[in-house]
N, C-alpha and C positions, 0 to 999 in steps of 0.2 A: 406264973409266967415262965417262959423258957429261960434257961440259965444265961443266955446271951442278951436278953432284953434289958434295956435301960430306959429311963425317963427321957423325954424330949429335952434337948438343950433349950435354954431360955431364949435364944436368938432365932430359933426355928419356929415357923408357923406352918402347920399342916392341917389341911381340910380334906375330908372325904366328901365329894360332891356326887349326889345321886341325880340321875336324869329326871326324877319326879320332883325335883326342886329342893329336896332335903339336903342339909349339910351337917357334917359332924366334925367337931374339932378333935384332932388327934395329937394335941400338944399340951394336954392338961398337966400341970405340975405334979410330979410324983407317980404318974400313971405309966406303967411299963407295957401294958398290952390292952388291946381293945378286942372284945369278942364280938363276932358277927354271927347272926342266925335268927331263928324265931325267938323272940323275947330275950335278947341279949343286949349288950351295951349299944350295939348298932343292929337295929332290926331289919332283917331281910323279909319283906312282906310278900312272900310267895309260898304256896303249899309244897313246892319241890325243894325248898331250902331245909336243911337239917336244923335241929334245935341248936346245936353248937356246930356251925358250919365251918368257920375259919377264924383265924385271929390275925391282927396286924400289930406289929411291934417295932419299936426303934431298936436297932442293933448296935452293939459296942463298936462296930466298924464304921458307924456313921450313917448307914443306910436304913431304909424302912423296908420291912419284909412282911410278906403274907405267908400264912401256913394254912393249908387245907387240913381240917381235923377229921379226916376220913369221912367226909360228907357222902351221903348216898348218891348225889347227882353231880358232884364235881364243882371245882372253882376254876375259872378261866382268866388268864392274864394275857391281854392283847391277842385274844382268840385261841390261845393254846391252853389245854388243860394242864394244871400243875399237879405234880405227884403228891399224894397225901403225906403229911408230916415232914415235908421237905421245905425249909424256908427258902423263899424266892424273893429276890430284891425287886421292889416296885420303883419304877422311874416316875418322875414328874409327868403327869398327864397320861399315864398308863391307863388302859381301859380294863376294868375288872367286871366279871360277870359271875353270878352264883346260880348254879343249877339252871333251871329254865326261867328264872326271873326275867321279865322283860326290861327291867331297869338296869342301866349301866352305872358303874361307880368309877370315879377317877380321883386321883390325888392331886392336890394343888400344894406345892411346897414352896415356901419363900423364906428368905433370910432377912430379918428385920434390923440387922446391924447397919451402922451408918453407910457403909459402902455395899451393903447387901442388895439383894433383888431377887427376882424369881430364878430359881435354880432349875436347870433342865437336865442335870445329870444325876441328882440325888446322891452325889458323892461328896460328903463332908469329911474333911480329913481328921477332924477331932471335935469332940464335944467340949464346950467351954462353959 
């Protein structure tokens, strides 16, 4: 994992929701990164996706970031291609696309603490 990656805090729930109906939990205890691509932690089911296309990780600054791993056909966040190997913060409900895959991916972030709720900024001040 990247040096800045940390496990998800216990009060945060994060799901990656795919337009084909699949959902992936990105808040498993002790897991610092989730690999996306063909036959990875999260499978991108399209021939234009690279074997190890991208990764998503929780950052020490409290955000959730995506990193394109020099994929052949690009990773797109809200319609803009992201630069390879540059971590980019993902906001709640951001639209993610991989290569020419017809399915869109989006994050759903929520705070399960007593006064928590759905977060729209993805800016958590501290991990607890």
